[in-house]
Biopython code that builds the backbone (N, CA, C, O; Angstrom):
import numpy as np
from Bio.PDB.StructureBuilder import StructureBuilder

atoms = [
    (1, "UNK", "N", (-41.271, 74.019, -93.433)),
    (1, "UNK", "CA", (-41.206, 74.927, -94.191)),
    (1, "UNK", "C", (-40.676, 76.046, -94.092)),
    (1, "UNK", "O", (-40.482, 76.712, -95.109)),
    (2, "UNK", "N", (-40.259, 76.588, -92.626)),
    (2, "UNK", "CA", (-39.833, 77.571, -92.156)),
    (2, "UNK", "C", (-38.259, 77.604, -92.277)),
    (2, "UNK", "O", (-37.440, 78.490, -92.523)),
    (3, "UNK", "N", (-38.185, 76.128, -91.970)),
    (3, "UNK", "CA", (-36.727, 76.053, -91.946)),
    (3, "UNK", "C", (-36.234, 75.518, -93.196)),
    (3, "UNK", "O", (-35.029, 75.301, -93.333)),
    (4, "UNK", "N", (-37.036, 75.296, -94.087)),
    (4, "UNK", "CA", (-36.465, 75.404, -95.560)),
    (4, "UNK", "C", (-36.114, 76.581, -96.010)),
    (4, "UNK", "O", (-34.995, 76.570, -96.523)),
    (5, "UNK", "N", (-36.721, 77.730, -96.011)),
    (5, "UNK", "CA", (-36.832, 78.274, -96.166)),
    (5, "UNK", "C", (-35.496, 79.651, -95.752)),
    (5, "UNK", "O", (-35.236, 80.726, -96.292)),
    (6, "UNK", "N", (-34.986, 79.012, -94.695)),
    (6, "UNK", "CA", (-34.028, 79.688, -93.531)),
    (6, "UNK", "C", (-32.626, 78.978, -94.402)),
    (6, "UNK", "O", (-31.680, 79.640, -94.828)),
    (7, "UNK", "N", (-32.739, 77.923, -94.489)),
    (7, "UNK", "CA", (-31.784, 76.820, -95.138)),
    (7, "UNK", "C", (-31.538, 77.614, -96.769)),
    (7, "UNK", "O", (-30.428, 77.907, -97.213)),
    (8, "UNK", "N", (-32.346, 77.762, -97.206)),
    (8, "UNK", "CA", (-32.316, 78.485, -98.982)),
    (8, "UNK", "C", (-32.093, 79.612, -98.688)),
    (8, "UNK", "O", (-31.562, 80.074, -99.698)),
    (9, "UNK", "N", (-32.155, 80.453, -97.886)),
    (9, "UNK", "CA", (-31.416, 82.009, -98.063)),
    (9, "UNK", "C", (-30.129, 82.066, -97.437)),
    (9, "UNK", "O", (-29.334, 83.006, -97.457)),
    (10, "UNK", "N", (-30.001, 80.800, -96.802)),
    (10, "UNK", "CA", (-28.068, 80.896, -96.297)),
    (10, "UNK", "C", (-27.525, 80.544, -97.395)),
    (10, "UNK", "O", (-26.398, 80.939, -97.694)),
    (11, "UNK", "N", (-28.324, 79.648, -98.263)),
    (11, "UNK", "CA", (-27.325, 79.140, -99.002)),
    (11, "UNK", "C", (-27.174, 79.954, -100.393)),
    (11, "UNK", "O", (-26.181, 79.956, -101.120)),
    (12, "UNK", "N", (-28.208, 80.540, -100.561)),
    (12, "UNK", "CA", (-28.248, 82.199, -101.654)),
    (12, "UNK", "C", (-27.102, 82.916, -101.114)),
    (12, "UNK", "O", (-26.071, 83.139, -101.748)),
    (13, "UNK", "N", (-27.321, 83.251, -99.967)),
    (13, "UNK", "CA", (-26.377, 84.214, -99.174)),
    (13, "UNK", "C", (-25.138, 84.216, -98.991)),
    (13, "UNK", "O", (-24.465, 85.236, -98.844)),
    (14, "UNK", "N", (-24.570, 82.666, -98.978)),
    (14, "UNK", "CA", (-22.707, 82.297, -98.560)),
    (14, "UNK", "C", (-21.943, 82.687, -99.563)),
    (14, "UNK", "O", (-20.776, 82.966, -99.284)),
    (15, "UNK", "N", (-22.369, 82.801, -100.890)),
    (15, "UNK", "CA", (-21.362, 83.125, -102.017)),
    (15, "UNK", "C", (-20.851, 84.399, -101.602)),
    (15, "UNK", "O", (-19.651, 84.671, -101.601)),
    (16, "UNK", "N", (-21.967, 85.347, -101.173)),
    (16, "UNK", "CA", (-21.753, 86.695, -101.184)),
    (16, "UNK", "C", (-20.267, 87.098, -100.127)),
    (16, "UNK", "O", (-19.275, 87.792, -100.352)),
    (17, "UNK", "N", (-20.682, 86.334, -98.991)),
    (17, "UNK", "CA", (-19.247, 86.273, -98.356)),
    (17, "UNK", "C", (-18.154, 86.452, -99.001)),
    (17, "UNK", "O", (-17.438, 87.452, -98.949)),
    (18, "UNK", "N", (-17.930, 85.121, -99.869)),
    (18, "UNK", "CA", (-16.658, 85.037, -100.369)),
    (18, "UNK", "C", (-15.973, 86.061, -101.121)),
    (18, "UNK", "O", (-14.765, 86.300, -101.148)),
    (19, "UNK", "N", (-17.130, 86.755, -101.859)),
    (19, "UNK", "CA", (-16.791, 87.286, -102.790)),
    (19, "UNK", "C", (-16.499, 89.116, -102.129)),
    (19, "UNK", "O", (-15.549, 89.863, -102.364)),
    (20, "UNK", "N", (-17.511, 89.309, -101.427)),
    (20, "UNK", "CA", (-17.051, 90.630, -100.271)),
    (20, "UNK", "C", (-15.582, 90.524, -99.687)),
    (20, "UNK", "O", (-14.850, 91.476, -99.417)),
    (21, "UNK", "N", (-15.294, 89.172, -99.546)),
    (21, "UNK", "CA", (-13.809, 89.118, -98.836)),
    (21, "UNK", "C", (-12.552, 89.121, -99.532)),
    (21, "UNK", "O", (-11.433, 89.039, -99.027)),
    (22, "UNK", "N", (-12.874, 89.232, -100.819)),
    (22, "UNK", "CA", (-11.928, 89.208, -101.736)),
    (22, "UNK", "C", (-10.979, 90.367, -102.355)),
    (22, "UNK", "O", (-11.481, 91.144, -103.167)),
    (23, "UNK", "N", (-10.008, 90.460, -102.093)),
    (23, "UNK", "CA", (-9.337, 92.164, -102.394)),
    (23, "UNK", "C", (-9.071, 92.282, -104.107)),
    (23, "UNK", "O", (-8.446, 91.612, -104.929)),
    (24, "UNK", "N", (-9.813, 93.376, -104.142)),
    (24, "UNK", "CA", (-9.883, 93.995, -105.691)),
    (24, "UNK", "C", (-8.634, 94.558, -105.875)),
    (24, "UNK", "O", (-8.276, 95.476, -105.137)),
    (25, "UNK", "N", (-7.705, 94.012, -107.021)),
    (25, "UNK", "CA", (-6.272, 94.745, -107.278)),
    (25, "UNK", "C", (-6.625, 95.830, -107.643)),
    (25, "UNK", "O", (-7.713, 95.987, -108.198)),
    (26, "UNK", "N", (-5.599, 97.038, -107.360)),
    (26, "UNK", "CA", (-5.273, 98.033, -107.450)),
    (26, "UNK", "C", (-4.038, 98.728, -108.366)),
    (26, "UNK", "O", (-3.488, 99.804, -108.137)),
    (27, "UNK", "N", (-3.802, 97.910, -109.333)),
    (27, "UNK", "CA", (-2.159, 98.009, -109.668)),
    (27, "UNK", "C", (-2.041, 99.203, -110.960)),
    (27, "UNK", "O", (-1.007, 99.465, -111.574)),
    (28, "UNK", "N", (-3.474, 99.868, -111.187)),
    (28, "UNK", "CA", (-3.157, 100.804, -112.720)),
    (28, "UNK", "C", (-3.667, 102.321, -112.069)),
    (28, "UNK", "O", (-4.822, 102.634, -111.780)),
    (29, "UNK", "N", (-2.409, 103.162, -111.935)),
    (29, "UNK", "CA", (-2.250, 104.399, -111.387)),
    (29, "UNK", "C", (-3.037, 105.027, -112.233)),
    (29, "UNK", "O", (-3.471, 104.384, -113.189)),
    (30, "UNK", "N", (-3.368, 106.311, -112.086)),
    (30, "UNK", "CA", (-4.512, 107.343, -112.968)),
    (30, "UNK", "C", (-4.390, 107.940, -114.300)),
    (30, "UNK", "O", (-5.199, 108.421, -115.094)),
    (31, "UNK", "N", (-2.470, 107.663, -114.292)),
    (31, "UNK", "CA", (-2.204, 107.874, -115.907)),
    (31, "UNK", "C", (-1.882, 106.925, -116.625)),
    (31, "UNK", "O", (-1.400, 107.030, -117.752)),
    (32, "UNK", "N", (-2.224, 105.460, -115.781)),
    (32, "UNK", "CA", (-2.257, 104.371, -116.628)),
    (32, "UNK", "C", (-3.461, 104.664, -117.127)),
    (32, "UNK", "O", (-3.447, 105.082, -118.285)),
    (33, "UNK", "N", (-4.701, 104.553, -116.498)),
    (33, "UNK", "CA", (-5.764, 104.378, -116.699)),
    (33, "UNK", "C", (-6.152, 105.406, -117.638)),
    (33, "UNK", "O", (-6.634, 105.048, -118.713)),
    (34, "UNK", "N", (-6.012, 106.594, -117.388)),
    (34, "UNK", "CA", (-6.205, 107.782, -119.158)),
    (34, "UNK", "C", (-5.442, 107.489, -120.017)),
    (34, "UNK", "O", (-5.858, 107.759, -121.144)),
    (35, "UNK", "N", (-4.129, 106.876, -119.947)),
    (35, "UNK", "CA", (-3.863, 106.324, -121.092)),
    (35, "UNK", "C", (-4.677, 105.357, -121.616)),
    (35, "UNK", "O", (-5.081, 105.610, -122.751)),
    (36, "UNK", "N", (-5.088, 104.186, -121.065)),
    (36, "UNK", "CA", (-5.707, 103.347, -122.317)),
    (36, "UNK", "C", (-7.354, 103.338, -122.292)),
    (36, "UNK", "O", (-8.055, 102.359, -122.548)),
    (37, "UNK", "N", (-7.855, 104.777, -121.891)),
    (37, "UNK", "CA", (-8.822, 105.741, -122.111)),
    (37, "UNK", "C", (-8.239, 106.207, -123.311)),
    (37, "UNK", "O", (-8.855, 106.124, -124.374)),
    (38, "UNK", "N", (-6.997, 106.736, -123.227)),
    (38, "UNK", "CA", (-7.046, 107.236, -124.505)),
    (38, "UNK", "C", (-6.830, 106.720, -125.604)),
    (38, "UNK", "O", (-7.280, 107.094, -126.687)),
    (39, "UNK", "N", (-5.918, 105.566, -125.326)),
    (39, "UNK", "CA", (-5.652, 104.471, -126.739)),
    (39, "UNK", "C", (-7.029, 103.805, -127.311)),
    (39, "UNK", "O", (-7.233, 103.455, -128.473)),
    (40, "UNK", "N", (-7.903, 103.721, -126.223)),
    (40, "UNK", "CA", (-9.550, 103.185, -126.853)),
    (40, "UNK", "C", (-10.244, 103.933, -127.643)),
    (40, "UNK", "O", (-11.014, 103.540, -128.520)),
    (41, "UNK", "N", (-9.855, 105.622, -127.198)),
    (41, "UNK", "CA", (-10.714, 106.544, -127.854)),
    (41, "UNK", "C", (-9.547, 106.697, -129.206)),
    (41, "UNK", "O", (-10.146, 107.106, -130.201)),
    (42, "UNK", "N", (-8.426, 106.526, -129.403)),
    (42, "UNK", "CA", (-7.656, 106.661, -130.819)),
    (42, "UNK", "C", (-8.094, 105.578, -131.539)),
    (42, "UNK", "O", (-7.801, 105.645, -132.733)),
    (43, "UNK", "N", (-8.575, 104.805, -131.269)),
    (43, "UNK", "CA", (-8.403, 103.732, -131.624)),
    (43, "UNK", "C", (-9.840, 103.375, -132.863)),
    (43, "UNK", "O", (-10.123, 103.040, -134.013)),
    (44, "UNK", "N", (-10.336, 103.750, -131.587)),
    (44, "UNK", "CA", (-12.072, 103.850, -131.981)),
    (44, "UNK", "C", (-12.742, 105.203, -132.912)),
    (44, "UNK", "O", (-13.884, 105.496, -133.265)),
    (45, "UNK", "N", (-11.677, 105.698, -133.054)),
    (45, "UNK", "CA", (-12.008, 107.268, -133.683)),
    (45, "UNK", "C", (-10.982, 106.990, -135.213)),
    (45, "UNK", "O", (-11.042, 107.753, -136.178)),
    (46, "UNK", "N", (-10.179, 105.891, -135.165)),
    (46, "UNK", "CA", (-9.584, 105.627, -136.717)),
    (46, "UNK", "C", (-10.226, 104.498, -137.577)),
    (46, "UNK", "O", (-10.409, 104.565, -138.793)),
    (47, "UNK", "N", (-10.561, 103.383, -136.715)),
    (47, "UNK", "CA", (-10.929, 102.116, -136.831)),
    (47, "UNK", "C", (-12.099, 101.585, -136.895)),
    (47, "UNK", "O", (-12.266, 100.493, -137.439)),
    (48, "UNK", "N", (-13.562, 102.612, -136.085)),
    (48, "UNK", "CA", (-14.701, 102.200, -135.921)),
    (48, "UNK", "C", (-15.327, 102.221, -137.425)),
    (48, "UNK", "O", (-15.065, 103.151, -138.188)),
    (49, "UNK", "N", (-16.359, 100.898, -137.886)),
    (49, "UNK", "CA", (-16.600, 101.220, -138.861)),
    (49, "UNK", "C", (-18.229, 101.426, -138.999)),
    (49, "UNK", "O", (-18.857, 101.556, -140.050)),
    (50, "UNK", "N", (-18.709, 101.421, -137.740)),
    (50, "UNK", "CA", (-20.540, 101.199, -137.435)),
    (50, "UNK", "C", (-20.602, 102.849, -137.129)),
    (50, "UNK", "O", (-20.985, 103.091, -135.984)),
    (51, "UNK", "N", (-20.322, 103.918, -137.874)),
    (51, "UNK", "CA", (-20.286, 105.110, -136.648)),
    (51, "UNK", "C", (-21.743, 105.175, -137.225)),
    (51, "UNK", "O", (-22.351, 105.815, -136.368)),
    (52, "UNK", "N", (-22.798, 104.787, -138.420)),
    (52, "UNK", "CA", (-23.960, 104.788, -138.475)),
    (52, "UNK", "C", (-24.802, 104.900, -137.104)),
    (52, "UNK", "O", (-25.494, 105.806, -136.640)),
    (53, "UNK", "N", (-24.451, 103.561, -136.627)),
    (53, "UNK", "CA", (-25.045, 103.064, -135.200)),
    (53, "UNK", "C", (-25.289, 103.961, -134.177)),
    (53, "UNK", "O", (-26.144, 103.913, -133.293)),
    (54, "UNK", "N", (-23.959, 105.246, -134.529)),
    (54, "UNK", "CA", (-23.938, 106.105, -133.307)),
    (54, "UNK", "C", (-24.280, 107.214, -133.801)),
    (54, "UNK", "O", (-23.463, 107.980, -134.313)),
    (55, "UNK", "N", (-25.354, 107.417, -133.729)),
    (55, "UNK", "CA", (-26.273, 108.604, -134.246)),
    (55, "UNK", "C", (-26.008, 109.692, -133.375)),
    (55, "UNK", "O", (-26.099, 109.357, -132.194)),
    (56, "UNK", "N", (-25.733, 110.797, -133.545)),
    (56, "UNK", "CA", (-25.607, 112.009, -132.163)),
    (56, "UNK", "C", (-24.493, 111.825, -130.768)),
    (56, "UNK", "O", (-24.526, 112.346, -129.653)),
    (57, "UNK", "N", (-23.678, 111.003, -131.295)),
    (57, "UNK", "CA", (-22.515, 110.585, -130.765)),
    (57, "UNK", "C", (-21.111, 111.446, -131.250)),
    (57, "UNK", "O", (-20.397, 111.250, -132.233)),
    (58, "UNK", "N", (-20.992, 112.566, -130.075)),
    (58, "UNK", "CA", (-19.614, 113.024, -130.472)),
    (58, "UNK", "C", (-18.349, 112.608, -129.368)),
    (58, "UNK", "O", (-18.162, 113.019, -128.223)),
    (59, "UNK", "N", (-17.739, 111.845, -130.006)),
    (59, "UNK", "CA", (-16.427, 110.859, -130.075)),
    (59, "UNK", "C", (-15.709, 111.995, -128.878)),
    (59, "UNK", "O", (-15.788, 111.782, -127.668)),
    (60, "UNK", "N", (-15.130, 113.007, -129.376)),
    (60, "UNK", "CA", (-14.377, 114.056, -128.363)),
    (60, "UNK", "C", (-15.221, 114.910, -127.155)),
    (60, "UNK", "O", (-14.739, 115.680, -126.324)),
    (61, "UNK", "N", (-16.240, 114.628, -127.286)),
    (61, "UNK", "CA", (-17.110, 115.130, -126.298)),
    (61, "UNK", "C", (-17.028, 113.776, -124.967)),
    (61, "UNK", "O", (-16.489, 113.752, -123.860)),
    (62, "UNK", "N", (-17.605, 113.064, -125.512)),
    (62, "UNK", "CA", (-17.428, 111.254, -124.766)),
    (62, "UNK", "C", (-16.102, 111.678, -124.213)),
    (62, "UNK", "O", (-15.768, 112.253, -123.177)),
    (63, "UNK", "N", (-15.446, 111.195, -125.270)),
    (63, "UNK", "CA", (-13.858, 111.016, -124.596)),
    (63, "UNK", "C", (-13.111, 112.287, -123.597)),
    (63, "UNK", "O", (-12.071, 112.286, -122.938)),
    (64, "UNK", "N", (-13.938, 113.111, -123.782)),
    (64, "UNK", "CA", (-13.563, 114.729, -122.537)),
    (64, "UNK", "C", (-14.512, 113.998, -121.245)),
    (64, "UNK", "O", (-13.978, 114.140, -120.146)),
    (65, "UNK", "N", (-15.456, 113.459, -121.235)),
    (65, "UNK", "CA", (-16.533, 113.418, -120.255)),
    (65, "UNK", "C", (-15.897, 111.932, -119.250)),
    (65, "UNK", "O", (-16.239, 111.650, -118.101)),
    (66, "UNK", "N", (-14.808, 111.109, -120.215)),
    (66, "UNK", "CA", (-14.636, 110.063, -119.136)),
    (66, "UNK", "C", (-13.366, 110.059, -118.672)),
    (66, "UNK", "O", (-12.930, 109.092, -118.048)),
    (67, "UNK", "N", (-12.674, 111.087, -118.915)),
    (67, "UNK", "CA", (-11.379, 110.827, -118.429)),
    (67, "UNK", "C", (-11.178, 111.556, -116.907)),
    (67, "UNK", "O", (-10.151, 111.364, -116.256)),
    (68, "UNK", "N", (-12.554, 112.626, -116.303)),
    (68, "UNK", "CA", (-12.431, 112.309, -115.074)),
    (68, "UNK", "C", (-12.777, 111.147, -114.415)),
    (68, "UNK", "O", (-12.339, 110.770, -113.328)),
    (69, "UNK", "N", (-13.956, 110.343, -115.450)),
    (69, "UNK", "CA", (-14.103, 109.127, -114.325)),
    (69, "UNK", "C", (-13.741, 108.730, -114.228)),
    (69, "UNK", "O", (-13.475, 108.560, -113.038)),
    (70, "UNK", "N", (-12.917, 107.676, -115.422)),
    (70, "UNK", "CA", (-11.487, 106.940, -115.318)),
    (70, "UNK", "C", (-10.681, 107.215, -114.434)),
    (70, "UNK", "O", (-10.230, 106.171, -113.964)),
    (71, "UNK", "N", (-10.091, 108.478, -113.765)),
    (71, "UNK", "CA", (-9.127, 108.925, -112.941)),
    (71, "UNK", "C", (-9.550, 108.500, -111.297)),
    (71, "UNK", "O", (-8.914, 108.071, -110.335)),
    (72, "UNK", "N", (-11.061, 108.893, -111.568)),
    (72, "UNK", "CA", (-11.758, 108.614, -110.154)),
    (72, "UNK", "C", (-12.079, 107.173, -109.506)),
    (72, "UNK", "O", (-12.472, 106.872, -108.378)),
    (73, "UNK", "N", (-11.721, 106.284, -110.798)),
    (73, "UNK", "CA", (-12.088, 104.950, -110.351)),
    (73, "UNK", "C", (-11.228, 104.168, -109.275)),
    (73, "UNK", "O", (-10.019, 104.246, -109.495)),
    (74, "UNK", "N", (-11.552, 103.504, -108.269)),
    (74, "UNK", "CA", (-10.971, 103.063, -107.363)),
    (74, "UNK", "C", (-9.990, 102.293, -107.115)),
    (74, "UNK", "O", (-9.104, 102.298, -106.261)),
    (75, "UNK", "N", (-10.319, 101.477, -108.167)),
    (75, "UNK", "CA", (-9.404, 100.392, -108.245)),
    (75, "UNK", "C", (-9.743, 99.388, -109.441)),
    (75, "UNK", "O", (-10.880, 99.531, -109.890)),
    (76, "UNK", "N", (-8.979, 98.422, -110.021)),
    (76, "UNK", "CA", (-8.836, 97.984, -111.624)),
    (76, "UNK", "C", (-10.304, 97.727, -111.969)),
    (76, "UNK", "O", (-10.651, 98.148, -113.073)),
    (77, "UNK", "N", (-11.304, 97.060, -111.163)),
    (77, "UNK", "CA", (-12.398, 96.210, -111.415)),
    (77, "UNK", "C", (-13.292, 97.513, -111.991)),
    (77, "UNK", "O", (-13.676, 97.611, -113.157)),
    (78, "UNK", "N", (-13.500, 98.333, -111.096)),
    (78, "UNK", "CA", (-14.060, 99.631, -111.388)),
    (78, "UNK", "C", (-13.695, 100.351, -112.676)),
    (78, "UNK", "O", (-14.571, 100.776, -113.430)),
    (79, "UNK", "N", (-12.277, 100.496, -112.945)),
    (79, "UNK", "CA", (-11.765, 101.009, -114.049)),
    (79, "UNK", "C", (-12.293, 100.351, -115.421)),
    (79, "UNK", "O", (-12.937, 100.866, -116.335)),
    (80, "UNK", "N", (-11.852, 99.167, -115.274)),
    (80, "UNK", "CA", (-12.978, 97.881, -116.285)),
    (80, "UNK", "C", (-14.257, 98.283, -116.177)),
    (80, "UNK", "O", (-14.629, 98.590, -117.309)),
    (81, "UNK", "N", (-15.062, 98.427, -115.448)),
    (81, "UNK", "CA", (-16.159, 98.502, -115.507)),
    (81, "UNK", "C", (-16.507, 99.726, -116.430)),
    (81, "UNK", "O", (-17.248, 99.763, -117.412)),
    (82, "UNK", "N", (-15.699, 100.800, -115.787)),
    (82, "UNK", "CA", (-15.989, 102.426, -116.777)),
    (82, "UNK", "C", (-15.767, 102.253, -117.962)),
    (82, "UNK", "O", (-16.508, 102.807, -118.774)),
    (83, "UNK", "N", (-14.423, 101.236, -118.515)),
    (83, "UNK", "CA", (-14.404, 101.185, -120.034)),
    (83, "UNK", "C", (-15.158, 100.586, -121.149)),
    (83, "UNK", "O", (-15.287, 100.787, -122.357)),
    (84, "UNK", "N", (-15.761, 99.482, -119.949)),
    (84, "UNK", "CA", (-17.257, 99.010, -120.643)),
    (84, "UNK", "C", (-17.936, 99.892, -120.847)),
    (84, "UNK", "O", (-18.090, 100.225, -122.022)),
    (85, "UNK", "N", (-18.599, 100.610, -119.813)),
    (85, "UNK", "CA", (-19.627, 101.538, -120.117)),
    (85, "UNK", "C", (-18.920, 102.758, -121.186)),
    (85, "UNK", "O", (-19.696, 103.356, -121.931)),
    (86, "UNK", "N", (-17.625, 103.051, -121.222)),
    (86, "UNK", "CA", (-17.411, 103.695, -122.450)),
    (86, "UNK", "C", (-17.893, 103.328, -123.867)),
    (86, "UNK", "O", (-18.583, 103.934, -124.686)),
    (87, "UNK", "N", (-17.245, 102.038, -123.870)),
    (87, "UNK", "CA", (-17.575, 101.471, -125.242)),
    (87, "UNK", "C", (-18.463, 101.120, -125.692)),
    (87, "UNK", "O", (-18.659, 100.866, -126.880)),
    (88, "UNK", "N", (-19.535, 101.002, -124.354)),
    (88, "UNK", "CA", (-21.407, 100.348, -124.954)),
    (88, "UNK", "C", (-21.760, 101.927, -125.729)),
    (88, "UNK", "O", (-22.800, 101.913, -126.388)),
    (89, "UNK", "N", (-21.146, 102.999, -125.708)),
    (89, "UNK", "CA", (-22.224, 104.527, -126.427)),
    (89, "UNK", "C", (-21.987, 103.928, -127.968)),
    (89, "UNK", "O", (-22.745, 104.190, -128.901)),
    (90, "UNK", "N", (-20.666, 102.980, -128.086)),
    (90, "UNK", "CA", (-20.868, 102.508, -129.740)),
    (90, "UNK", "C", (-21.729, 101.832, -130.178)),
    (90, "UNK", "O", (-21.578, 101.609, -131.380)),
    (91, "UNK", "N", (-22.782, 101.293, -129.639)),
    (91, "UNK", "CA", (-23.895, 99.993, -129.354)),
    (91, "UNK", "C", (-23.544, 99.000, -130.602)),
    (91, "UNK", "O", (-24.449, 98.780, -131.407)),
    (92, "UNK", "N", (-22.045, 98.283, -130.830)),
    (92, "UNK", "CA", (-21.590, 97.498, -131.325)),
    (92, "UNK", "C", (-21.197, 96.128, -130.313)),
    (92, "UNK", "O", (-20.419, 95.929, -129.380)),
    (93, "UNK", "N", (-22.148, 95.375, -131.031)),
    (93, "UNK", "CA", (-21.550, 93.980, -129.778)),
    (93, "UNK", "C", (-20.168, 93.248, -129.970)),
    (93, "UNK", "O", (-19.626, 92.468, -129.186)),
    (94, "UNK", "N", (-19.647, 93.764, -131.423)),
    (94, "UNK", "CA", (-18.038, 93.462, -131.245)),
    (94, "UNK", "C", (-17.148, 94.333, -130.542)),
    (94, "UNK", "O", (-16.034, 93.832, -130.390)),
    (95, "UNK", "N", (-17.279, 95.390, -130.103)),
    (95, "UNK", "CA", (-16.997, 96.245, -129.290)),
    (95, "UNK", "C", (-16.906, 95.775, -128.012)),
    (95, "UNK", "O", (-17.968, 95.738, -127.390)),
    (96, "UNK", "N", (-15.865, 95.386, -127.429)),
    (96, "UNK", "CA", (-15.948, 95.088, -125.956)),
    (96, "UNK", "C", (-14.444, 95.565, -124.875)),
    (96, "UNK", "O", (-13.298, 95.814, -125.248)),
    (97, "UNK", "N", (-14.863, 95.557, -123.858)),
    (97, "UNK", "CA", (-13.247, 95.576, -122.973)),
    (97, "UNK", "C", (-13.106, 94.652, -121.924)),
    (97, "UNK", "O", (-13.608, 94.943, -120.838)),
    (98, "UNK", "N", (-12.550, 93.660, -122.053)),
    (98, "UNK", "CA", (-12.217, 92.826, -121.003)),
    (98, "UNK", "C", (-11.295, 93.392, -120.326)),
    (98, "UNK", "O", (-10.706, 94.441, -120.587)),
    (99, "UNK", "N", (-11.058, 92.125, -118.727)),
    (99, "UNK", "CA", (-10.335, 92.132, -117.800)),
    (99, "UNK", "C", (-9.173, 91.571, -118.421)),
    (99, "UNK", "O", (-9.476, 90.912, -119.415)),
    (100, "UNK", "N", (-7.885, 91.609, -118.163)),
    (100, "UNK", "CA", (-7.027, 91.070, -118.294)),
    (100, "UNK", "C", (-7.642, 89.880, -117.064)),
    (100, "UNK", "O", (-8.583, 90.107, -116.304)),
    (101, "UNK", "N", (-6.973, 88.815, -117.111)),
    (101, "UNK", "CA", (-6.927, 87.571, -116.298)),
    (101, "UNK", "C", (-6.016, 87.625, -114.939)),
    (101, "UNK", "O", (-5.928, 86.634, -114.215)),
]
sb = StructureBuilder()
sb.init_structure("model")
sb.init_model(0)
sb.init_chain("A")
sb.init_seg("    ")
for serial, (resi, resn, name, xyz) in enumerate(atoms, 1):
    if name == "N":
        sb.init_residue(resn, " ", resi, " ")
    sb.init_atom(name, np.array(xyz, "f"), 0.0, 1.0, " ", f" {name:<3s}", serial, name[0])
structure = sb.get_structure()
């Protein structure tokens, strides 16, 4: 039984080594990241139809709070995670941010 537990633990931990060894691209500059955030904010402020789901949300202060967060992201993956976090404040399942292929 002890041998089975060790094999199972190694089997579960093996994929972590492959994920950890991969390089995360860092192709976006801080200016490009801020531009993407500003474009998302602009489109949301003009076209978002479900503001009744966002009670107490001030879009301008949310945007201002996310500018330094976006510029401090260390790579593209973290940038898209932060963008997803920004979009999540709107509480709409049809509004999301996807990473490019």
